[in-house]
VEXTISE-209584 format. One record per residue: z, x, y of N, C-alpha, C, O in turn; residue in one letter. Coordinates in nm, 4 decimals, m for minus. Example, Ala and Ser with C-alpha at 12.3 -4.5 7.8 and 13.67 -1.06 7.14 Angstrom:
- n.w;n.u;n.v;ca.w;ca.u;ca.v;c.w;c.u;c.v;o.w;o.u;o.v;residu
- 0.7800;1.3190;m0.5690;0.7800;1.2300;m0.4500;0.7800;1.3200;m0.3300;0.8465;1.4236;m0.3319;A;
- 0.7080;1.2850;m0.2250;0.7140;1.3670;m0.1060;0.7870;1.2900;0.0030;0.8039;1.3409;0.1138;S;
// end
This chain:
- n.w;n.u;n.v;ca.w;ca.u;ca.v;c.w;c.u;c.v;o.w;o.u;o.v;residu
- 0.0000;0.0821;m0.1193;0.0000;0.0000;0.0000;0.0000;0.0867;0.1260;m0.0709;0.0565;0.2220;M;
- 0.0786;0.1935;0.1261;0.0871;0.2829;0.2405;m0.0461;0.3522;0.2647;m0.0861;0.3722;0.3794;T;
- m0.1153;0.3892;0.1563;m0.2469;0.4535;0.1695;m0.3468;0.3600;0.2378;m0.4255;0.4032;0.3220;D;
- m0.3430;0.2334;0.2014;m0.4345;0.1369;0.2630;m0.4102;0.1254;0.4134;m0.5045;0.1193;0.4922;N;
- m0.2840;0.1225;0.4514;m0.2503;0.1110;0.5938;m0.2946;0.2365;0.6677;m0.3497;0.2276;0.7775;I;
- m0.2712;0.3536;0.6085;m0.3119;0.4791;0.6713;m0.4641;0.4863;0.6830;m0.5167;0.5288;0.7859;E;
- m0.5352;0.4447;0.5770;m0.6816;0.4460;0.5817;m0.7346;0.3490;0.6869;m0.8291;0.3796;0.7596;N;
- m0.6723;0.2320;0.6936;m0.7148;0.1324;0.7916;m0.6878;0.1824;0.9339;m0.7712;0.1664;1.0231;L;
- m0.5716;0.2424;0.9536;m0.5377;0.2976;1.0848;m0.6346;0.4091;1.1228;m0.6813;0.4154;1.2366;T;
- m0.6641;0.4955;1.0288;m0.7581;0.6050;1.0529;m0.8977;0.5518;1.0848;m0.9674;0.6047;1.1714;L;
- m0.9363;0.4492;1.0155;m1.0670;0.3883;1.0391;m1.0756;0.3320;1.1816;m1.1745;0.3541;1.2514;K;
- m0.9730;0.2601;1.2239;m0.9712;0.2042;1.3589;m0.9665;0.3145;1.4643;m1.0310;0.3034;1.5686;F;
- m0.8917;0.4190;1.4382;m0.8840;0.5298;1.5338;m1.0195;0.6001;1.5469;m1.0573;0.6396;1.6572;M;
- m1.0918;0.6160;1.4387;m1.2254;0.6767;1.4457;m1.3209;0.5889;1.5268;m1.3984;0.6389;1.6083;R;
- m1.3144;0.4578;1.5035;m1.3990;0.3660;1.5802;m1.3645;0.3723;1.7289;m1.4532;0.3729;1.8143;R;
- m1.2368;0.3769;1.7582;m1.1919;0.3859;1.8963;m1.2389;0.5169;1.9592;m1.2828;0.5187;2.0742;L;
- m1.2298;0.6246;1.8849;m1.2742;0.7556;1.9343;m1.4249;0.7540;1.9631;m1.4695;0.8092;2.0636;D;
- m1.5015;0.6917;1.8765;m1.6458;0.6810;1.8971;m1.6771;0.6013;2.0225;m1.7631;0.6394;2.1019;T;
- m1.6070;0.4914;2.0395;m1.6303;0.4083;2.1581;m1.5895;0.4816;2.2858;m1.6568;0.4693;2.3881;R;
- m1.4807;0.5571;2.2809;m1.4386;0.6343;2.3977;m1.5417;0.7409;2.4337;m1.5673;0.7659;2.5515;L;
- m1.6006;0.8036;2.3320;m1.7066;0.9030;2.3566;m1.8246;0.8389;2.4281;m1.8795;0.8962;2.5222;D;
- m1.8635;0.7195;2.3829;m1.9745;0.6497;2.4491;m1.9388;0.6137;2.5927;m2.0223;0.6253;2.6824;R;
- m1.8150;0.5701;2.6147;m1.7715;0.5369;2.7506;m1.7739;0.6600;2.8409;m1.8150;0.6515;2.9567;L;
- m1.7303;0.7735;2.7885;m1.7335;0.8976;2.8663;m1.8769;0.9318;2.9059;m1.9025;0.9708;3.0198;E;
- m1.9687;0.9174;2.8135;m2.1093;0.9459;2.8439;m2.1632;0.8484;2.9480;m2.2340;0.8885;3.0404;N;
- m2.1299;0.7213;2.9330;m2.1752;0.6210;3.0289;m2.1191;0.6485;3.1682;m2.1913;0.6374;3.2673;D;
- m1.9925;0.6837;3.1763;m1.9306;0.7131;3.3053;m1.9945;0.8369;3.3673;m2.0152;0.8415;3.4885;I;
- m2.0257;0.9363;3.2861;m2.0947;1.0547;3.3365;m2.2302;1.0194;3.3952;m2.2673;1.0700;3.5010;G;
- m2.3045;0.9322;3.3268;m2.4342;0.8868;3.3777;m2.4178;0.8103;3.5090;m2.4959;0.8284;3.6025;D;
- m2.3174;0.7263;3.5149;m2.2931;0.6482;3.6374;m2.2587;0.7406;3.7538;m2.3046;0.7190;3.8660;I;
- m2.1787;0.8426;3.7275;m2.1441;0.9379;3.8334;m2.2689;1.0071;3.8866;m2.2841;1.0239;4.0076;K;
- m2.3573;1.0467;3.7975;m2.4815;1.1113;3.8404;m2.5658;1.0180;3.9260;m2.6208;1.0590;4.0283;L;
- m2.5757;0.8932;3.8841;m2.6565;0.7966;3.9588;m2.5947;0.7664;4.0950;m2.6675;0.7524;4.1934;R;
- m2.4629;0.7563;4.1028;m2.3966;0.7313;4.2308;m2.4175;0.8506;4.3240;m2.4433;0.8324;4.4429;V;
- m2.4067;0.9709;4.2714;m2.4291;1.0905;4.3520;m2.5715;1.0929;4.4052;m2.5929;1.1224;4.5228;T;
- m2.6687;1.0625;4.3208;m2.8080;1.0594;4.3643;m2.8283;0.9531;4.4713;m2.9014;0.9756;4.5677;A;
- m2.7646;0.8380;4.4554;m2.7753;0.7307;4.5547;m2.7142;0.7740;4.6875;m2.7712;0.7481;4.7935;T;
- m2.5996;0.8392;4.6825;m2.5352;0.8865;4.8055;m2.6212;0.9898;4.8765;m2.6332;0.9873;4.9990;E;
- m2.6817;1.0813;4.7998;m2.7682;1.1827;4.8593;m2.8915;1.1185;4.9226;m2.9357;1.1592;5.0300;E;
- m2.9459;1.0188;4.8556;m3.0632;0.9496;4.9093;m3.0268;0.8755;5.0383;m3.1023;0.8790;5.1355;H;
- m2.9132;0.8096;5.0392;m2.8671;0.7382;5.1578;m2.8448;0.8354;5.2735;m2.8801;0.8050;5.3875;L;
- m2.7872;0.9507;5.2455;m2.7655;1.0512;5.3504;m2.8992;1.0980;5.4066;m2.9120;1.1182;5.5274;A;
- m2.9979;1.1151;5.3208;m3.1306;1.1555;5.3648;m3.1929;1.0492;5.4550;m3.2528;1.0822;5.5574;S;
- m3.1792;0.9239;5.4181;m3.2319;0.8139;5.4992;m3.1628;0.8124;5.6356;m3.2283;0.7932;5.7380;I;
- m3.0322;0.8324;5.6373;m2.9587;0.8314;5.7631;m3.0026;0.9461;5.8533;m3.0125;0.9286;5.9747;M;
- m3.0293;1.0636;5.7954;m3.0784;1.1762;5.8741;m3.2158;1.1448;5.9317;m3.2440;1.1779;6.0469;M;
- m3.2996;1.0824;5.8540;m3.4324;1.0441;5.9022;m3.4218;0.9446;6.0166;m3.4938;0.9552;6.1159;S;
- m3.3327;0.8486;6.0026;m3.3134;0.7495;6.1090;m3.2613;0.8151;6.2367;m3.3004;0.7764;6.3468;M;
- m3.1741;0.9132;6.2225;m3.1234;0.9843;6.3405;m3.2377;1.0553;6.4118;m3.2427;1.0569;6.5348;A;
- m3.3296;1.1140;6.3354;m3.4453;1.1797;6.3956;m3.5351;1.0806;6.4678;m3.5831;1.1089;6.5776;G;
- m3.5578;0.9660;6.4078;m3.6413;0.8625;6.4697;m3.5746;0.8112;6.5968;m3.6413;0.7924;6.6985;V;
- m3.4440;0.7885;6.5919;m3.3723;0.7417;6.7111;m3.3799;0.8438;6.8236;m3.3951;0.8075;6.9403;N;
- m3.3695;0.9701;6.7891;m3.3802;1.0756;6.8899;m3.5169;1.0727;6.9567;m3.5275;1.0819;7.0790;S;
- m3.6213;1.0599;6.8757;m3.7563;1.0535;6.9319;m3.7748;0.9302;7.0185;m3.8390;0.9371;7.1233;R;
- m3.7192;0.8175;6.9762;m3.7302;0.6945;7.0558;m3.6578;0.7099;7.1896;m3.7054;0.6601;7.2916;M;
- m3.5433;0.7783;7.1901;m3.4714;0.8024;7.3157;m3.5560;0.8858;7.4107;m3.5611;0.8576;7.5304;D;
- m3.6220;0.9879;7.3581;m3.7089;1.0714;7.4424;m3.8257;0.9906;7.4975;m3.8621;1.0054;7.6141;K;
- m3.8842;0.9056;7.4148;m3.9952;0.8212;7.4599;m3.9466;0.7248;7.5677;m4.0169;0.7004;7.6658;I;
- m3.8272;0.6705;7.5498;m3.7708;0.5789;7.6496;m3.7503;0.6513;7.7824;m3.7797;0.5958;7.8883;D;
- m3.7002;0.7740;7.7776;m3.6822;0.8524;7.9009;m3.8161;0.8772;7.9698;m3.8274;0.8628;8.0915;D;
- m3.9164;0.9143;7.8925;m4.0489;0.9401;7.9494;m4.1074;0.8127;8.0094;m4.1657;0.8170;8.1177;R;
- m4.0930;0.7008;7.9415;m4.1439;0.5743;7.9926;m4.0742;0.5360;8.1230;m4.1381;0.4866;8.2159;L;
- m3.9450;0.5588;8.1295;m3.8700;0.5291;8.2527;m3.9221;0.6142;8.3678;m3.9368;0.5659;8.4801;S;
- m3.9496;0.7406;8.3394;m4.0047;0.8284;8.4420;m4.1408;0.7801;8.4905;m4.1680;0.7804;8.6106;R;
- m4.2261;0.7387;8.3977;m4.3589;0.6881;8.4334;m4.3458;0.5615;8.5174;m4.4143;0.5474;8.6187;V;
- m4.2599;0.4706;8.4774;m4.2403;0.3467;8.5532;m4.1898;0.3762;8.6942;m4.2332;0.3140;8.7911;E;
- m4.0973;0.4722;8.7042;m4.0422;0.5075;8.8352;m4.1511;0.5677;8.9249;m4.1584;0.5349;9.0433;R;
- m4.2348;0.6544;8.8700;m4.3429;0.7160;8.9480;m4.4457;0.6154;8.9941;m4.5012;0.6284;9.1032;R;
- m4.4715;0.5158;8.9126;m4.5717;0.4157;8.9462;m4.5112;0.2946;9.0195;m4.5800;0.1957;9.0450;L;
- m4.3848;0.3040;9.0518;m4.3123;0.1934;9.1167;m4.3247;0.0629;9.0374;m4.3514;m0.0427;9.0947;D;
- m4.3056;0.0706;8.9085;m4.3117;m0.0468;8.8230;m4.1736;m0.1008;8.7893;m4.1624;m0.1992;8.7161;L;
- m4.0689;m0.0389;8.8409;m3.9343;m0.0831;8.8077;m3.8917;m0.1954;8.9002;m3.9424;m0.2088;9.0116;T;
- m3.7975;m0.2762;8.8524;m3.7431;m0.3863;8.9337;m3.6584;m0.3285;9.0449;m3.6078;m0.2168;9.0344;D;
- m3.6433;m0.4041;9.1501;m3.5661;m0.3604;9.2658;m3.4164;m0.3610;9.2388;m3.3395;m0.3110;9.3208;A;
- m3.3738;m0.4154;9.1277;m3.2327;m0.4267;9.0970;m3.1741;m0.2918;9.0731;m3.0547;m0.2804;9.0455;A;
// end
């Protein structure tokens, strides 16, 4: 009777160990994907900062052109 309980316990522990190994692998994959997503998001944000900078320069130039041509409101 004791052997059966030990074998059954060992069997369940092996199954649990196998499932934990799969979970570890899955979590490792998820970490890699989250890191890649964060890096991609950071890249997009850097690109947007560059575009915003260029738009600010264009806005300054347009304001200068409007001022030279007296196209601005009197306000």
